[in-house]
C-alpha positions in Angstrom: -23.0 166.6 2.8 -21.9 163.3 1.3 -22.2 163.0 -2.4 -24.2 159.9 -3.2 -24.4 160.4 -7.0 -23.6 157.1 -8.8 -21.0 157.3 -11.5 -20.4 155.4 -14.7 -16.9 154.5 -16.0 -16.5 154.3 -19.8 -13.2 153.1 -21.3 -12.7 153.8 -25.0 -9.8 152.3 -26.8 -9.0 153.5 -30.4 -6.5 152.4 -32.9 -4.0 155.2 -33.8 -5.2 157.7 -36.5 -2.9 160.4 -37.8 -5.8 162.8 -38.4 -6.5 165.8 -36.1 -9.9 166.5 -37.7 -11.1 163.0 -36.7 -9.9 163.5 -33.0 -11.7 166.9 -32.9 -14.9 165.1 -34.1 -14.5 162.5 -31.3 -14.5 165.1 -28.6 -17.5 166.9 -30.2 -19.4 163.6 -30.1 -18.4 163.1 -26.4 -19.6 166.6 -25.5 -22.9 165.9 -27.3 -23.3 162.6 -25.4 -22.7 164.1 -22.0 -22.4 167.9 -21.8 -21.0 167.7 -18.3 -17.9 166.2 -19.8 -17.0 169.6 -21.3 -14.0 170.6 -19.2 -13.2 173.9 -17.5 -9.5 173.0 -17.0 -6.8 170.7 -18.3 -4.0 169.2 -16.4 -1.2 168.2 -18.8 0.1 165.4 -16.7 3.1 164.4 -18.7 4.2 168.0 -19.7 6.6 168.6 -16.9 7.1 172.2 -17.9 3.5 172.9 -16.9 3.1 172.9 -13.2 -0.5 173.8 -12.7 -3.8 173.0 -14.5 -4.8 175.5 -17.2 -8.1 176.8 -18.3 -9.7 174.8 -21.2 -10.1 176.6 -24.5 -10.6 176.0 -28.2 -6.9 176.3 -28.7 -6.3 173.6 -26.0 -8.7 171.3 -27.9 -6.9 171.9 -31.2 -3.6 171.2 -29.6 -5.0 168.0 -28.0 -6.3 166.8 -31.4 -2.9 167.5 -33.1 -1.0 165.6 -30.4 -3.2 162.6 -30.7 -2.6 162.6 -34.4 1.2 162.8 -34.1 1.6 159.5 -32.3 3.8 160.6 -29.3 3.2 159.4 -25.8 1.4 161.8 -23.5 -1.4 162.0 -21.0 -3.8 164.9 -20.2 -6.6 165.1 -17.6 -9.7 167.1 -18.5 -12.0 168.1 -15.6 -14.5 170.7 -14.3 -13.7 172.8 -11.2 -17.4 172.7 -10.2 -17.6 168.8 -10.5 -14.8 166.8 -9.1 -16.4 163.5 -10.0 -16.8 164.0 -13.7 -13.9 164.1 -16.1 -11.7 162.3 -18.6 -8.1 161.1 -18.8 -6.5 160.8 -22.2 -3.4 158.6 -22.7 -1.7 158.4 -26.0 0.3 155.1 -26.4 2.2 154.1 -29.5 -0.3 151.3 -30.2 -3.6 153.0 -29.0 -5.4 156.0 -27.8 -7.1 155.5 -24.4 -10.0 157.7 -23.2 -11.0 156.9 -19.6 -14.3 158.7 -18.8 -16.1 159.2 -15.5 -19.6 160.6 -15.8 -22.8 160.5 -13.8 -24.9 157.4 -14.2 -27.4 158.0 -17.0 -31.1 157.7 -16.6 -31.2 155.1 -19.4 -29.7 151.7 -18.8 -26.0 151.2 -19.3 -26.3 149.4 -22.6 -28.5 152.1 -24.2 -26.1 154.8 -22.9 -23.2 153.1 -24.6 -25.1 152.5 -27.8 -26.1 156.2 -27.9 -22.4 157.1 -27.5 -21.3 154.7 -30.3 -24.0 156.1 -32.6 -22.5 159.6 -32.1 -18.9 158.4 -32.5 -19.9 156.6 -35.8 -19.8 160.1 -37.4 -16.1 160.4 -36.4 -14.4 157.1 -35.7 -15.5 154.1 -33.6 -13.3 152.7 -30.9 -11.9 149.2 -31.4 -13.2 148.2 -27.9 -15.3 150.0 -25.3 -16.1 149.0 -21.7 -18.7 150.2 -19.2 -18.6 149.7 -15.4 -19.9 151.2 -12.2 -17.6 154.1 -11.1 -15.8 153.4 -7.9 -16.3 149.6 -8.1 -13.6 146.9 -8.4 -14.2 147.1 -12.2 -12.4 150.5 -12.2 -9.2 148.4 -12.7 -10.3 148.3 -16.3 -8.9 151.8 -16.7 -5.5 150.3 -16.8 -6.4 147.8 -19.5 -6.9 148.1 -23.3 -5.7 146.9 -26.6 -2.3 146.2 -25.1 -3.9 143.7 -22.7 -7.4 142.9 -21.4 -7.2 141.1 -18.1 -10.8 141.2 -16.8 -14.3 140.7 -18.3 -16.2 144.1 -18.1 -19.9 144.3 -17.5 -20.4 145.7 -21.0 -17.9 145.1 -23.8 -18.1 146.5 -27.3 -15.9 145.1 -30.1 -15.6 146.5 -33.5 -15.2 144.2 -36.5 -11.4 144.4 -36.2 -11.5 143.4 -32.5 -14.1 140.7 -33.2 -11.7 139.1 -35.7 -8.9 139.1 -33.0 -11.1 137.1 -30.5 -11.9 134.4 -33.1 -14.6 136.0 -35.2 -18.3 136.1 -34.9 -18.5 132.3 -34.5 -16.5 132.6 -31.2 -18.8 135.3 -30.0 -21.9 133.2 -30.8 -20.5 130.5 -28.5 -20.4 132.8 -25.5 -23.3 132.4 -22.9 -24.3 136.0 -23.1 -26.3 138.3 -25.5 -24.3 139.9 -28.3 -26.3 142.9 -29.6 -25.7 144.5 -33.0 -24.0 147.9 -32.5 -22.5 150.5 -34.8 -19.6 148.9 -36.5 -19.6 145.8 -34.3 -21.2 143.9 -31.4 -22.0 144.8 -27.8 -21.6 141.9 -25.3 -23.8 142.3 -22.2 -22.1 140.4 -19.4 -23.9 142.2 -16.5 -26.8 144.4 -17.6 -26.7 146.5 -14.4 -23.1 147.2 -13.4 -24.2 148.9 -10.2 -25.8 145.8 -8.8 -23.6 143.1 -7.0 -22.9 140.3 -9.4 -25.0 137.2 -9.0 -23.8 133.6 -8.8 -25.1 133.0 -12.3 -23.2 136.1 -13.6 -20.0 135.0 -11.9 -20.4 131.5 -13.5 -20.9 133.1 -16.9 -17.8 135.3 -16.5 -15.7 132.2 -15.7 -16.9 130.6 -19.0 -16.2 133.8 -20.9 -12.7 134.0 -19.5 -12.0 130.5 -20.6 -13.4 130.9 -24.1 -11.8 134.2 -24.9 -8.5 133.5 -23.0 -8.8 136.5 -20.6 -6.9 136.4 -17.3 -4.5 138.5 -15.3 -1.8 135.9 -16.1 -2.5 135.8 -19.8 -4.2 139.1 -20.9 -6.1 139.1 -24.2 -3.8 141.3 -26.5 -5.5 143.0 -29.5 -2.7 145.1 -30.9 -0.5 142.7 -32.9 2.8 144.5 -32.3 4.3 147.6 -30.5 4.8 149.5 -33.7 1.7 148.6 -35.7 0.0 152.0 -35.6 2.5 154.3 -37.2 5.7 154.1 -39.2 8.8 153.1 -37.2 10.2 156.0 -35.2 6.9 158.0 -35.0 5.8 156.6 -31.7 7.4 157.1 -28.3 6.7 155.2 -25.2 4.1 152.4 -25.4 
């Protein structure tokens, strides 16, 4: 039987934080937001000495939080054996922490779902930017983008105050032809309210204007992180 469940992609991009307690709290917030994200296994993608996925455990979660705090490049995939669609890939760059989430489409609309997640993360740490799109759509290319370079305009884009400052401040946001809703620690830009519906001509025209005003394009990505070594002291990071 074909699985017709619609999926939601959520991209969270955090500034580096050398605090394992905070990263533990981030995952607790994610499990509260969507219990189906609690993994059964972990595939330590960049740990070449580990050839097969391993069962997920509290000790694995503690190790993950510690490694995120240390600032070294690595990538892990968290997944459930009973649900091949739902999961999360974690990538630790020198200049950012990337969480790429694939979860079932919520019953609430996409903006409310993201706002609910942000409210939970506010108790730990908020991302610098967050993006939501329809899983399996062309927007899934957003998983390759982040603070190091935003090339596309996502259907939903959250910016914290730090990121707002880097796109020209709230005045620049007010000039955009889309709603900007107050969100925990920043603003939520609603470009396409329903990411699962084909974009309309009006939405495509708005995206073109947003690209021009924010300077977003594949040729000239919008870069948030000011320099490769800005997150930790020199020598603490690894690959970017």
